TORTORMAR-23816 format. One record per atom (N, C-alpha, C): residue number from 1; atom name; x, y, z. Coordinates in nm, 4 decimals. Each point is the difference from the previous one (the first is absolute). Example, Ala and Ser with C-alpha at 12.3 -4.5 7.8 and 13.67 -1.06 7.14 Angstrom:
REM residues 2
<1, N, <1.3190, -0.5690, 0.7800>>
<1, CA, <-0.0890, 0.1190, 0.0000>>
<1, C, <0.0900, 0.1200, 0.0000>>
<2, N, <-0.0350, 0.1050, -0.0720>>
<2, CA, <0.0820, 0.1190, 0.0060>>
<2, C, <-0.0770, 0.1090, 0.0730>>
//
This chain:
REM residues 132
<1, N, <-0.0749, 9.1061, 9.0209>>
<1, CA, <0.1222, 0.0427, -0.0659>>
<1, C, <0.0364, 0.1424, 0.0412>>
<2, N, <-0.0984, 0.0909, -0.0057>>
<2, CA, <0.0262, 0.1384, 0.0381>>
<2, C, <0.0354, 0.0087, 0.1480>>
<3, N, <-0.0612, -0.0878, 0.0768>>
<3, CA, <0.0271, 0.0009, 0.1430>>
<3, C, <0.1458, -0.0413, 0.0263>>
<4, N, <0.0512, -0.0964, -0.0724>>
<4, CA, <0.1387, -0.0454, 0.0138>>
<4, C, <0.0956, 0.1124, -0.0391>>
<5, N, <-0.0300, 0.0694, -0.1088>>
<5, CA, <0.0850, 0.1115, -0.0432>>
<5, C, <0.0000, 0.1111, 0.1037>>
<6, N, <-0.1152, 0.0286, 0.0573>>
<6, CA, <-0.0098, 0.1019, 0.1034>>
<6, C, <0.0798, -0.0410, 0.1223>>
<7, N, <-0.0088, -0.1251, 0.0386>>
<7, CA, <0.0729, -0.0514, 0.1150>>
<7, C, <0.1516, 0.0089, -0.0232>>
<8, N, <0.0447, -0.0355, -0.1192>>
<8, CA, <0.1426, 0.0090, -0.0347>>
<8, C, <0.0452, 0.1458, 0.0022>>
<9, N, <-0.0790, 0.0881, -0.0555>>
<9, CA, <0.0349, 0.1424, -0.0031>>
<9, C, <0.0088, 0.0566, 0.1413>>
<10, N, <-0.0944, -0.0335, 0.0852>>
<10, CA, <0.0029, 0.0470, 0.1385>>
<10, C, <0.1197, -0.0570, 0.0756>>
<11, N, <0.0339, -0.1236, -0.0251>>
<11, CA, <0.1167, -0.0622, 0.0643>>
<11, C, <0.1279, 0.0722, -0.0411>>
<12, N, <0.0139, 0.0256, -0.1288>>
<12, CA, <0.1192, 0.0711, -0.0486>>
<12, C, <0.0083, 0.1413, 0.0567>>
<13, N, <-0.1137, 0.0670, 0.0082>>
<13, CA, <-0.0038, 0.1346, 0.0559>>
<13, C, <0.0406, -0.0012, 0.1465>>
<14, N, <-0.0490, -0.0942, 0.0771>>
<14, CA, <0.0339, -0.0058, 0.1419>>
<14, C, <0.1471, -0.0334, 0.0205>>
<15, N, <0.0559, -0.0870, -0.0831>>
<15, CA, <0.1434, -0.0314, 0.0091>>
<15, C, <0.0831, 0.1233, -0.0328>>
<16, N, <-0.0401, 0.0729, -0.1023>>
<16, CA, <0.0707, 0.1216, -0.0393>>
<16, C, <-0.0043, 0.1035, 0.1114>>
<17, N, <-0.1145, 0.0192, 0.0592>>
<17, CA, <-0.0129, 0.0967, 0.1099>>
<17, C, <0.0787, -0.0432, 0.1214>>
<18, N, <-0.0020, -0.1265, 0.0328>>
<18, CA, <0.0733, -0.0505, 0.1162>>
<18, C, <0.1497, 0.0162, -0.0183>>
<19, N, <0.0490, -0.0270, -0.1186>>
<19, CA, <0.1440, 0.0141, -0.0231>>
<19, C, <0.0409, 0.1465, -0.0013>>
<20, N, <-0.0887, 0.0880, -0.0378>>
<20, CA, <0.0299, 0.1436, 0.0004>>
<20, C, <0.0043, 0.0586, 0.1394>>
<21, N, <-0.0562, -0.0673, 0.0970>>
<21, CA, <-0.0032, 0.0495, 0.1373>>
<21, C, <0.1210, -0.0423, 0.0815>>
<22, N, <0.0878, -0.0813, -0.0560>>
<22, CA, <0.1169, -0.0433, 0.0743>>
<22, C, <0.1014, 0.1134, 0.0052>>
<23, N, <0.1006, -0.0147, 0.0874>>
<23, CA, <0.1039, 0.1008, 0.0141>>
<23, C, <0.0793, 0.0082, -0.1299>>
<24, N, <0.0072, 0.1180, -0.0578>>
<24, CA, <0.0740, 0.0178, -0.1240>>
<24, C, <0.1487, -0.0037, 0.0309>>
<25, N, <0.0748, -0.0654, -0.0857>>
<25, CA, <0.1431, -0.0121, 0.0198>>
<25, C, <0.0741, 0.0527, -0.1210>>
<26, N, <0.1217, 0.0434, 0.0248>>
<26, CA, <0.0865, 0.0557, -0.1025>>
<26, C, <0.1230, -0.0891, -0.0102>>
<27, N, <0.0518, -0.0147, -0.1173>>
<27, CA, <0.1207, -0.0786, -0.0179>>
<27, C, <0.1224, 0.0892, 0.0120>>
<28, N, <0.0876, -0.0363, 0.0914>>
<28, CA, <0.1299, 0.0647, 0.0141>>
<28, C, <0.1028, -0.1112, -0.0071>>
<29, N, <0.0949, 0.0129, -0.0879>>
<29, CA, <0.1061, -0.0995, -0.0091>>
<29, C, <0.1171, 0.0461, 0.0848>>
<30, N, <0.0483, -0.0899, 0.0853>>
<30, CA, <0.1115, 0.0298, 0.0898>>
<30, C, <0.1075, -0.1052, -0.0220>>
<31, N, <0.1243, 0.0454, -0.0090>>
<31, CA, <0.1130, -0.0907, -0.0087>>
<31, C, <0.0966, 0.0335, 0.1121>>
<32, N, <0.0513, -0.1025, 0.0679>>
<32, CA, <0.0926, 0.0180, 0.1110>>
<32, C, <0.1379, -0.0483, -0.0436>>
<33, N, <0.1021, 0.0792, 0.0329>>
<33, CA, <0.1365, -0.0373, -0.0373>>
<33, C, <0.0510, -0.1061, 0.0962>>
<34, N, <0.0405, -0.1142, -0.0549>>
<34, CA, <0.0542, -0.1089, 0.0804>>
<34, C, <0.1243, -0.0529, -0.0678>>
<35, N, <0.1134, 0.0225, 0.0622>>
<35, CA, <0.1261, -0.0458, -0.0586>>
<35, C, <0.0399, 0.0856, -0.1177>>
<36, N, <-0.0057, -0.0596, -0.1187>>
<36, CA, <0.0392, 0.0725, -0.1209>>
<36, C, <-0.1170, 0.0255, -0.0931>>
<37, N, <-0.1231, -0.0350, 0.0433>>
<37, CA, <-0.1153, 0.0107, -0.0874>>
<37, C, <-0.1205, 0.0540, 0.0766>>
<38, N, <-0.0944, 0.0521, -0.0757>>
<38, CA, <-0.1268, 0.0418, 0.0591>>
<38, C, <-0.0976, -0.1161, -0.0078>>
<39, N, <-0.0682, -0.0242, 0.1103>>
<39, CA, <-0.0985, -0.1085, 0.0069>>
<39, C, <-0.1387, 0.0615, -0.0023>>
<40, N, <-0.0818, -0.0470, -0.0914>>
<40, CA, <-0.1365, 0.0489, -0.0099>>
<40, C, <-0.0793, -0.0495, 0.1201>>
<41, N, <-0.0635, 0.0905, 0.0718>>
<41, CA, <-0.0814, -0.0332, 0.1162>>
<41, C, <-0.1445, -0.0169, -0.0465>>
<42, N, <-0.0362, -0.1212, -0.0378>>
<42, CA, <-0.1313, -0.0256, -0.0590>>
<42, C, <-0.1137, 0.0389, 0.0923>>
<43, N, <0.0197, -0.0151, 0.1302>>
<43, CA, <-0.1076, 0.0314, 0.0931>>
<43, C, <-0.0270, 0.1492, 0.0084>>
<44, N, <0.0806, 0.0794, -0.0610>>
<44, CA, <-0.0181, 0.1445, 0.0027>>
<44, C, <-0.0862, 0.0504, -0.1147>>
<45, N, <-0.0434, -0.0887, -0.0873>>
<45, CA, <-0.0707, 0.0443, -0.1191>>
<45, C, <-0.1288, 0.0747, 0.0309>>
<46, N, <-0.0766, -0.0502, 0.0956>>
<46, CA, <-0.1295, 0.0616, 0.0264>>
<46, C, <0.0037, 0.0733, 0.1335>>
<47, N, <-0.0170, 0.1289, -0.0060>>
<47, CA, <0.0022, 0.0859, 0.1171>>
<47, C, <-0.1344, 0.0711, 0.0068>>
<48, N, <-0.0541, 0.0167, 0.1192>>
<48, CA, <-0.1274, 0.0706, 0.0125>>
<48, C, <0.0107, 0.1401, -0.0589>>
<49, N, <-0.1082, 0.0462, -0.0602>>
<49, CA, <-0.0015, 0.1301, -0.0671>>
<49, C, <0.0443, 0.1134, 0.0918>>
<50, N, <-0.0430, -0.0021, 0.1259>>
<50, CA, <0.0364, 0.1073, 0.0926>>
<50, C, <0.1498, 0.0138, 0.0149>>
<51, N, <0.0700, -0.1128, 0.0101>>
<51, CA, <0.1456, 0.0021, 0.0131>>
<51, C, <0.0645, 0.0462, -0.1299>>
<52, N, <-0.0563, -0.0420, -0.1112>>
<52, CA, <0.0528, 0.0404, -0.1294>>
<52, C, <-0.0152, 0.1499, -0.0205>>
<53, N, <-0.1180, 0.0516, 0.0310>>
<53, CA, <-0.0258, 0.1431, -0.0163>>
<53, C, <0.0959, 0.0805, 0.0874>>
<54, N, <0.0199, -0.0432, 0.1247>>
<54, CA, <0.0903, 0.0713, 0.0913>>
<54, C, <0.1438, -0.0044, -0.0523>>
<55, N, <0.0419, -0.1162, -0.0502>>
<55, CA, <0.1350, -0.0122, -0.0545>>
<55, C, <0.0181, 0.0899, -0.1221>>
<56, N, <-0.0991, 0.0003, -0.0891>>
<56, CA, <0.0065, 0.0876, -0.1171>>
<56, C, <0.0059, 0.1469, 0.0419>>
<57, N, <-0.0757, 0.0350, 0.1025>>
<57, CA, <-0.0011, 0.1372, 0.0504>>
<57, C, <0.1377, 0.0383, 0.0540>>
<58, N, <0.0636, -0.0908, 0.0722>>
<58, CA, <0.1333, 0.0271, 0.0556>>
<58, C, <0.1007, 0.0247, -0.1112>>
<59, N, <0.0052, -0.0893, -0.0998>>
<59, CA, <0.1005, 0.0166, -0.1056>>
<59, C, <-0.0314, 0.1200, -0.0893>>
<60, N, <-0.1275, 0.0313, -0.0163>>
<60, CA, <-0.0373, 0.1154, -0.0825>>
<60, C, <0.0368, 0.1313, 0.0699>>
<61, N, <-0.0231, 0.0074, 0.1311>>
<61, CA, <0.0222, 0.1236, 0.0742>>
<61, C, <0.1404, 0.0133, 0.0580>>
<62, N, <0.0845, -0.0995, -0.0205>>
<62, CA, <0.1365, 0.0055, 0.0518>>
<62, C, <0.0764, 0.1133, -0.0676>>
<63, N, <0.0965, 0.0535, 0.0712>>
<63, CA, <0.0814, 0.1108, -0.0496>>
<63, C, <0.1201, -0.0568, -0.0767>>
<64, N, <-0.0248, -0.0462, -0.1221>>
<64, CA, <0.1029, -0.0637, -0.0819>>
<64, C, <0.1047, 0.1027, -0.0428>>
<65, N, <0.1270, -0.0411, 0.0037>>
<65, CA, <0.1113, 0.0859, -0.0411>>
<65, C, <0.0731, -0.0659, -0.1164>>
<66, N, <0.0630, 0.0817, -0.0840>>
<66, CA, <0.0838, -0.0540, -0.1065>>
<66, C, <0.1144, -0.0772, 0.0644>>
<67, N, <0.0406, -0.1083, -0.0633>>
<67, CA, <0.0936, -0.0903, 0.0666>>
<67, C, <0.0786, -0.0785, -0.1033>>
<68, N, <0.1242, -0.0309, 0.0337>>
<68, CA, <0.0821, -0.0895, -0.0822>>
<68, C, <0.0537, -0.1080, 0.0924>>
<69, N, <-0.0375, -0.1237, -0.0237>>
<69, CA, <0.0399, -0.1127, 0.0836>>
<69, C, <0.1453, -0.0355, -0.0286>>
<70, N, <0.0805, -0.0076, 0.1056>>
<70, CA, <0.1409, -0.0375, -0.0147>>
<70, C, <0.0094, -0.1452, -0.0459>>
<71, N, <0.1008, -0.0289, -0.0797>>
<71, CA, <0.0159, -0.1348, -0.0536>>
<71, C, <0.0203, -0.1044, 0.1094>>
<72, N, <0.0649, 0.0383, 0.1102>>
<72, CA, <0.0280, -0.0962, 0.1066>>
<72, C, <-0.1099, -0.0041, 0.1071>>
<73, N, <-0.1123, 0.0639, -0.0275>>
<73, CA, <-0.1129, 0.0008, 0.0945>>
<73, C, <-0.0563, -0.1416, 0.0112>>
<74, N, <-0.0326, -0.0445, 0.1212>>
<74, CA, <-0.0557, -0.1364, 0.0137>>
<74, C, <-0.1356, -0.0129, -0.0694>>
<75, N, <-0.0339, -0.1237, -0.0335>>
<75, CA, <-0.1296, -0.0271, -0.0629>>
<75, C, <-0.1127, 0.0371, 0.0964>>
<76, N, <-0.1128, 0.0390, -0.0550>>
<76, CA, <-0.1162, 0.0342, 0.0824>>
<76, C, <-0.0488, -0.1239, 0.0748>>
<77, N, <-0.0535, 0.0220, 0.1204>>
<77, CA, <-0.0547, -0.1105, 0.0791>>
<77, C, <-0.1279, -0.0546, -0.0634>>
<78, N, <-0.0780, 0.0890, -0.0605>>
<78, CA, <-0.1266, -0.0386, -0.0627>>
<78, C, <-0.0199, 0.0802, -0.1276>>
<79, N, <-0.0782, -0.0564, -0.0895>>
<79, CA, <-0.0485, 0.0694, -0.1186>>
<79, C, <-0.1502, -0.0220, -0.0025>>
<80, N, <-0.0765, 0.1061, -0.0302>>
<80, CA, <-0.1431, -0.0218, -0.0170>>
<80, C, <-0.0555, 0.0910, -0.1075>>
<81, N, <-0.1142, -0.0403, -0.0539>>
<81, CA, <-0.0719, 0.0825, -0.0973>>
<81, C, <-0.1470, -0.0355, 0.0049>>
<82, N, <-0.0800, 0.0926, -0.0472>>
<82, CA, <-0.1450, -0.0173, -0.0027>>
<82, C, <-0.0382, -0.0585, -0.1358>>
<83, N, <-0.0630, -0.1161, 0.0009>>
<83, CA, <-0.0322, -0.0686, -0.1248>>
<83, C, <-0.1018, 0.0741, -0.0853>>
<84, N, <-0.0858, 0.0814, 0.0620>>
<84, CA, <-0.0971, 0.0747, -0.0805>>
<84, C, <0.0710, 0.0992, -0.0911>>
<85, N, <0.1146, 0.0512, 0.0440>>
<85, CA, <0.0778, 0.0907, -0.0843>>
<85, C, <0.0592, -0.0756, -0.1183>>
<86, N, <0.0376, -0.1260, 0.0231>>
<86, CA, <0.0559, -0.0822, -0.1081>>
<86, C, <-0.1035, -0.0176, -0.1106>>
<87, N, <-0.1243, -0.0205, 0.0406>>
<87, CA, <-0.1075, -0.0171, -0.0971>>
<87, C, <-0.0279, 0.1280, -0.0771>>
<88, N, <0.0325, 0.1148, 0.0614>>
<88, CA, <-0.0226, 0.1284, -0.0652>>
<88, C, <0.1235, 0.0460, -0.0790>>
<89, N, <0.1065, -0.0804, 0.0017>>
<89, CA, <0.1190, 0.0318, -0.0787>>
<89, C, <0.0908, 0.1052, 0.0602>>
<90, N, <-0.0101, 0.0248, 0.1302>>
<90, CA, <0.0862, 0.1010, 0.0630>>
<90, C, <0.0542, -0.0522, 0.1324>>
<91, N, <0.0720, -0.1075, -0.0048>>
<91, CA, <0.0499, -0.0680, 0.1187>>
<91, C, <0.1143, 0.0767, 0.0648>>
<92, N, <-0.0138, 0.0283, 0.1296>>
<92, CA, <0.1067, 0.0596, 0.0789>>
<92, C, <0.0463, -0.1048, 0.0997>>
<93, N, <0.1298, -0.0298, -0.0007>>
<93, CA, <0.0574, -0.0958, 0.0930>>
<93, C, <0.0634, 0.0773, 0.1149>>
<94, N, <-0.0345, -0.0401, 0.1221>>
<94, CA, <0.0532, 0.0635, 0.1208>>
<94, C, <0.1014, -0.0938, 0.0635>>
<95, N, <0.1195, 0.0522, 0.0275>>
<95, CA, <0.1072, -0.0746, 0.0652>>
<95, C, <0.0056, 0.0473, 0.1444>>
<96, N, <0.0033, -0.0950, 0.0946>>
<96, CA, <-0.0105, 0.0345, 0.1417>>
<96, C, <0.1206, -0.0531, 0.0773>>
<97, N, <0.0634, 0.0899, 0.0760>>
<97, CA, <0.1052, -0.0368, 0.0938>>
<97, C, <-0.0534, 0.0267, 0.1392>>
<98, N, <0.0221, -0.0944, 0.0909>>
<98, CA, <-0.0486, 0.0136, 0.1367>>
<98, C, <0.1185, 0.0196, 0.0927>>
<99, N, <-0.0051, 0.1087, 0.0780>>
<99, CA, <0.0991, 0.0236, 0.1034>>
<99, C, <-0.0554, -0.0624, 0.1280>>
<100, N, <0.0460, -0.1206, 0.0376>>
<100, CA, <-0.0610, -0.0714, 0.1117>>
<100, C, <0.0201, 0.0680, 0.1353>>
<101, N, <0.1066, 0.0775, 0.0150>>
<101, CA, <0.0243, 0.0665, 0.1278>>
<101, C, <-0.1049, 0.1056, 0.0297>>
<102, N, <-0.0423, 0.0708, -0.1019>>
<102, CA, <-0.0941, 0.1108, 0.0184>>
<102, C, <-0.1386, -0.0299, -0.0562>>
<103, N, <-0.0179, -0.1157, -0.0636>>
<103, CA, <-0.1259, -0.0342, -0.0670>>
<103, C, <-0.0429, 0.1089, -0.0978>>
<104, N, <0.0962, 0.0482, -0.0745>>
<104, CA, <-0.0231, 0.1024, -0.1016>>
<104, C, <0.0158, -0.0644, -0.1373>>
<105, N, <-0.0884, 0.0365, -0.0916>>
<105, CA, <0.0038, -0.0518, -0.1362>>
<105, C, <0.0563, 0.1069, -0.0930>>
<106, N, <0.0924, -0.0424, -0.0846>>
<106, CA, <0.0502, 0.0838, -0.1073>>
<106, C, <-0.0433, -0.0648, -0.1300>>
<107, N, <-0.0414, 0.0815, -0.0954>>
<107, CA, <-0.0506, -0.0539, -0.1260>>
<107, C, <0.0568, 0.0763, -0.1185>>
<108, N, <0.0096, -0.0726, -0.1128>>
<108, CA, <0.0282, 0.0645, -0.1280>>
<108, C, <-0.1049, -0.0483, -0.0990>>
<109, N, <-0.0129, 0.0737, -0.1073>>
<109, CA, <-0.0910, -0.0392, -0.1080>>
<109, C, <0.0555, 0.0534, -0.1307>>
<110, N, <-0.0671, -0.0305, -0.1081>>
<110, CA, <0.0402, 0.0458, -0.1332>>
<110, C, <0.1463, -0.0314, -0.0272>>
<111, N, <0.0322, -0.1294, 0.0118>>
<111, CA, <0.1359, -0.0492, -0.0237>>
<111, C, <0.1023, 0.0725, 0.0875>>
<112, N, <-0.0366, 0.0231, 0.1241>>
<112, CA, <0.0836, 0.0609, 0.1038>>
<112, C, <0.0297, 0.1480, -0.0249>>
<113, N, <-0.0791, 0.0662, -0.0792>>
<113, CA, <0.0259, 0.1416, -0.0269>>
<113, C, <-0.0670, 0.0915, 0.1024>>
<114, N, <-0.0893, -0.0556, 0.0839>>
<114, CA, <-0.0654, 0.0791, 0.1041>>
<114, C, <0.0080, -0.0759, 0.1323>>
<115, N, <0.0191, 0.0754, 0.1093>>
<115, CA, <0.0257, -0.0579, 0.1321>>
<115, C, <-0.0851, 0.0697, 0.1051>>
<116, N, <-0.0392, -0.0779, 0.1018>>
<116, CA, <-0.0692, 0.0572, 0.1150>>
<116, C, <0.0320, -0.0832, 0.1235>>
<117, N, <0.0115, 0.0678, 0.1145>>
<117, CA, <0.0071, -0.0675, 0.1293>>
<117, C, <-0.1300, 0.0322, 0.0708>>
<118, N, <-0.0773, -0.1026, 0.0304>>
<118, CA, <-0.1315, 0.0200, 0.0605>>
<118, C, <0.0115, 0.0267, 0.1494>>
<119, N, <-0.1002, 0.0693, 0.0545>>
<119, CA, <-0.0043, 0.0200, 0.1444>>
<119, C, <-0.0374, -0.1319, 0.0674>>
<120, N, <0.0079, -0.0045, 0.1324>>
<120, CA, <-0.0264, -0.1251, 0.0734>>
<120, C, <-0.1415, -0.0522, -0.0213>>
<121, N, <-0.0979, 0.0888, -0.0028>>
<121, CA, <-0.1398, -0.0412, -0.0151>>
<121, C, <-0.0212, -0.0673, -0.1358>>
<122, N, <0.0443, 0.0646, -0.1073>>
<122, CA, <-0.0157, -0.0572, -0.1338>>
<122, C, <0.0858, -0.1257, -0.0174>>
<123, N, <0.1189, 0.0003, 0.0600>>
<123, CA, <0.0868, -0.1175, -0.0065>>
<123, C, <-0.0685, -0.1209, 0.0634>>
<124, N, <-0.0668, 0.0229, 0.1121>>
<124, CA, <-0.0692, -0.1088, 0.0696>>
<124, C, <-0.1081, -0.0623, -0.0887>>
<125, N, <-0.0728, 0.0831, -0.0714>>
<125, CA, <-0.1059, -0.0495, -0.0903>>
<125, C, <0.0599, -0.0823, -0.1140>>
<126, N, <0.1070, 0.0514, -0.0601>>
<126, CA, <0.0660, -0.0726, -0.1097>>
<126, C, <0.0591, -0.1319, 0.0516>>
<127, N, <0.0612, 0.0035, 0.1173>>
<127, CA, <0.0592, -0.1221, 0.0562>>
<127, C, <-0.1062, -0.1052, 0.0297>>
<128, N, <-0.1154, 0.0425, 0.0475>>
<128, CA, <-0.1093, -0.0952, 0.0238>>
<128, C, <-0.0436, -0.0656, -0.1306>>
<129, N, <-0.0040, 0.0773, -0.1056>>
<129, CA, <-0.0370, -0.0531, -0.1305>>
<129, C, <0.1019, -0.1040, -0.0471>>
<130, N, <0.1276, 0.0305, 0.0183>>
<130, CA, <0.1054, -0.0862, -0.0510>>
<130, C, <0.0229, -0.1246, 0.0854>>
<131, N, <-0.0182, 0.0104, 0.1302>>
<131, CA, <0.0312, -0.1099, 0.0906>>
<131, C, <-0.1182, -0.0864, 0.0380>>
<132, N, <-0.1192, 0.0393, -0.0321>>
<132, CA, <-0.1177, -0.0737, 0.0446>>
<132, C, <-0.0097, -0.1364, -0.0604>>
//
């Protein structure tokens, strides 16, 4: 009997350790504007931690400016947010416009009250996240 309990305990421990060694992933929700509505991109939910950390670093270190979005401004090409922030009760939604000619990303946040145009390097990273 004790041997069976020990075997079960060791099995559970090994499963726990094995699952802890896998690549950690972060949930990022991405929605793409199609027609008149945003479509949830389900395949975007799980992103490798390295990409998530880099994306968070870009939006945190961006030179955000005060901004007022014009009423006739087109809808954003993408919307994304980090789900871990949602769980912490401080969700920030990022709206993304892509300038296809220059591959430059423009973003707003906080209900369009802050704006940034990213450099080419940071834009490329964000675009890879959104288009992958």
